[in-house]
Every structure is written in structure tokens, then in C-alpha cells.
C-alpha positions in Angstrom: -51.8 -31.1 178.9 -52.9 -29.1 175.8 -52.3 -30.4 172.3 -48.7 -31.4 171.6 -47.0 -30.0 168.8 -47.1 -32.8 166.6 -50.9 -32.6 166.8 -51.0 -29.1 165.6 -48.8 -29.6 163.1 -51.0 -32.6 161.3 -54.1 -30.0 162.2 -52.7 -27.7 159.8 -52.1 -29.9 157.1 -54.5 -29.8 154.2 -56.4 -33.4 153.4 -54.4 -35.6 151.1 -55.8 -34.8 147.5 -56.7 -38.9 147.1 -58.7 -39.0 150.2 -61.3 -35.7 148.9 -64.1 -36.8 147.0 -66.2 -34.3 144.8 -69.9 -34.7 143.8 -71.7 -31.8 141.5 -69.0 -29.8 142.1 -69.1 -30.1 146.0 -66.1 -31.1 147.8 -66.1 -33.1 151.0 -64.5 -36.2 152.5 -65.9 -38.7 153.3 -67.6 -39.8 157.2 -65.3 -42.8 157.4 -62.0 -40.4 156.6 -63.3 -38.3 159.3 -63.5 -40.8 161.7 -60.2 -42.2 160.4 -58.2 -38.9 160.9 -59.7 -38.6 164.4 -57.8 -42.2 165.4 -54.9 -40.6 163.8 -54.3 -37.3 165.3 -55.9 -37.8 168.6 -55.6 -42.0 169.2 -57.9 -44.5 170.1 -59.9 -43.8 172.9 -59.0 -39.7 172.9 -62.4 -38.3 171.2 -65.8 -39.1 171.2 -68.9 -38.0 168.7 -72.5 -37.4 170.3 -75.4 -37.5 168.0 -78.4 -36.4 169.7 -81.5 -33.9 169.9 -82.6 -35.6 166.7 -85.9 -34.6 165.3 -87.8 -36.1 162.2 -88.7 -32.6 160.3 -91.1 -33.7 157.5 -92.1 -36.9 155.7 -93.5 -36.1 152.6 -95.3 -39.5 149.8 -95.1 -39.4 146.2 -97.1 -40.7 143.8 -95.6 -42.2 141.3 -98.0 -44.6 140.1 -97.8 -45.4 136.7 -100.9 -44.7 134.3 -103.2 -47.8 134.3 -101.3 -49.4 137.1 -103.6 -51.7 139.3 -101.9 -50.4 142.2 -100.9 -47.0 143.6 -97.2 -46.9 143.9 -95.6 -44.3 146.3 -92.0 -43.1 147.4 -91.3 -41.6 150.6 -89.0 -38.2 150.6 -88.1 -37.9 154.7 -85.6 -35.1 155.9 -84.3 -35.3 159.8 -82.0 -33.3 161.7 -79.4 -33.1 164.3 -76.8 -32.1 166.5 -73.3 -33.8 166.7 -70.9 -32.9 169.5 -67.2 -33.8 168.7 -65.2 -34.5 171.5 -61.8 -34.3 172.0 -59.3 -35.6 175.2 -55.2 -35.4 175.6 -53.1 -38.7 175.8 -53.9 -38.2 179.8 -57.8 -38.5 178.6 -58.1 -35.2 180.0 -60.9 -32.6 178.1 -59.5 -30.3 175.6 -62.3 -29.0 173.9 -66.0 -29.8 172.7 -67.9 -28.6 168.9 -71.9 -29.0 168.3 -72.8 -28.5 165.0 -76.5 -29.1 163.3 -76.9 -30.5 160.0 -80.6 -31.2 158.0 -80.8 -33.4 155.4 -83.2 -35.1 153.4 -83.1 -38.8 151.6 -83.7 -38.7 148.0 -87.2 -40.0 147.3 -87.4 -43.8 147.9 -90.1 -46.7 147.5 -89.2 -48.2 150.9 -90.4 -46.0 153.6 -88.4 -47.3 155.9 -85.3 -47.1 153.5 -86.2 -43.4 153.2 -86.0 -43.0 157.3 -82.5 -44.8 156.9 -80.9 -43.2 154.9 -81.4 -39.7 155.6 -81.0 -40.4 159.4 -77.4 -42.0 158.1 -76.7 -38.9 155.6 -77.6 -35.9 158.6 -75.5 -37.7 161.4 -72.8 -38.0 158.4 -73.1 -34.3 157.8 -73.1 -33.1 161.5 -70.0 -35.3 162.2 -68.2 -33.4 159.2 -69.6 -29.8 160.5 -68.0 -30.4 163.6 -64.7 -31.9 162.9 -64.0 -28.9 160.8 -63.6 -26.5 163.7 -60.2 -28.8 164.0 -58.7 -27.0 161.1 -57.2 -28.4 157.7 -56.6 -31.5 157.8 -60.5 -32.1 158.6 -61.3 -30.4 155.3 -61.8 -26.6 156.4 -60.3 -25.5 153.8 -62.6 -27.1 151.2 -65.0 -24.7 152.7 -63.9 -21.9 150.3 -64.8 -22.7 146.8 -63.0 -26.2 147.0 -59.6 -24.9 147.5 -56.4 -27.4 148.5 -54.0 -25.3 149.6 -53.8 -24.7 153.4 -56.9 -22.4 154.6 -55.2 -21.6 158.3 -51.1 -21.3 157.3 -50.2 -21.1 161.5 -51.0 -20.7 164.8 -50.1 -18.8 167.4 -50.1 -21.6 169.6 -46.3 -22.3 168.1 -45.2 -19.1 167.8 -46.2 -17.3 170.7 -43.6 -17.4 173.6 -46.3 -17.4 175.8 -47.4 -20.8 174.7 -46.3 -23.9 176.1 -45.7 -25.3 172.2 -43.9 -22.1 171.6 -40.6 -23.5 170.0 -37.5 -21.2 168.7 -36.7 -21.4 165.4 -32.7 -22.3 164.6 -32.9 -18.4 163.7 -34.2 -17.5 166.5 -31.7 -19.6 169.1 -29.1 -18.2 167.0 -29.6 -14.7 167.5 -29.9 -15.4 171.5 -26.2 -15.7 171.0 -24.5 -12.7 168.7 -22.0 -10.3 170.7 -23.2 -6.4 170.2 -20.4 -6.5 167.6 -22.4 -9.2 165.8 -25.4 -7.2 166.1 -24.1 -4.5 164.9 -22.3 -5.9 161.6 -25.4 -8.1 160.8 -27.6 -4.4 160.7 -25.1 -2.8 158.8 -24.8 -5.8 156.6 -28.9 -5.6 155.8 -28.2 -2.1 156.1 -30.6 -1.3 158.9 -30.0 2.0 160.0 -30.4 2.9 163.8 -33.3 5.0 165.3 -32.8 7.3 167.5 -34.7 7.6 170.8 -36.8 10.4 171.0 -36.8 11.8 174.8 -41.0 12.1 176.1 -41.9 15.4 178.4 -40.6 13.5 181.7 -37.5 13.0 180.1 -37.9 9.5 179.8 -36.9 7.3 176.4 -40.0 6.9 174.3 
């Protein structure tokens, strides 16, 4: 089965302002909030995030030995690159979609070599997951990538307005129009100032 109408509606909803964090002028959703929203929208067990293709880009020592120190002091700067594949399933456990995104991230200089690696790995995995999740729309912060705007970027989708879509739902106004008699249609056109357009005949006599 496809996404439900309620799920699509949720994906079109911008992130709540209290779930947005801002650092150095950049707006983003923290990783734990992305995971929480995945559970809210798709349910426990209906999504997976697979971190793969992890590689060390570089490891650089930085000499920070104080003047007149008897022992050298090094800080470590580490950068990793990885990919994250986000898999979404429906309520029956059937595959709906997969998104794969890449990211590279450097750790801030750390006095501990191991801590520098740990921080770089944690950061790059977090960023890669968030980048994969924005493919699912505004509820995962897609709108924030437009200069940090808080309004929805995706205003709607044909999934709910196209009559060929299994999620199509008529609005009350559309359903009501189906029941109008020709006289009611004519009266409605007159009240709106609509002018009927005459049909033009084509060369073969058919109406255009």
C-alpha cells in the first residue's frame, strides 16, 4: 500500500519552531528529532537507516605545545565521509522508497586521538541521516534549506489532488458540484459573471 493520506499530510507540515536548533546562523533539526519524527510518521519498525561506505578522509595532528613545555602537546583533526540509506516501509512492512545521501565532516581539534575519531564519525553519520530524511519533505526540515525559512516549501502534492492517485479525495465543494443540475450550473455561472464560450468547428466538422 502507498503512504496514507494522513502520512502525506504530515510530510507537508513544517517543523515546529521549538524543534529547530540554530548554530552560527544555520537552522537544522537535531538527529534525535529526525529519528523521533520517523517513528511518529511511519511507526516503529517501518523505517531503517543504514550507514555505509565509511572512509577516513584525513587525520592531521596539530602541534599545540606551549612555550617552554617539556613535552609536546598534539591535538587531532579528523575527517570522515559516509553514506546513509534511509528505507521507508508501509504499515504492512512493504518497501515504499529508499534515499541515499553522502556527507563528509571534520571534527574540532581534540587532545585525544580516539575522541577526535569518535566525534567525527558521530557527526558525519548524523548529517548523512538528516540529509537523507529531507527527501521526505518539510516535516524533516526541507524548508530550512531555503535560507532557514520556517514556512512550508512544498505546498501540496498531486498524490492528494490527482484523480488518478489512490490518495485522491474530493473536497466538499467538488463533491457538491457533481450534484448540480444544468439549471443550477447556469445560475451559478450567471452569479459569477461567467460567459459561455462558443465551440469552434474544425475543418473536418468536429468541435474543438
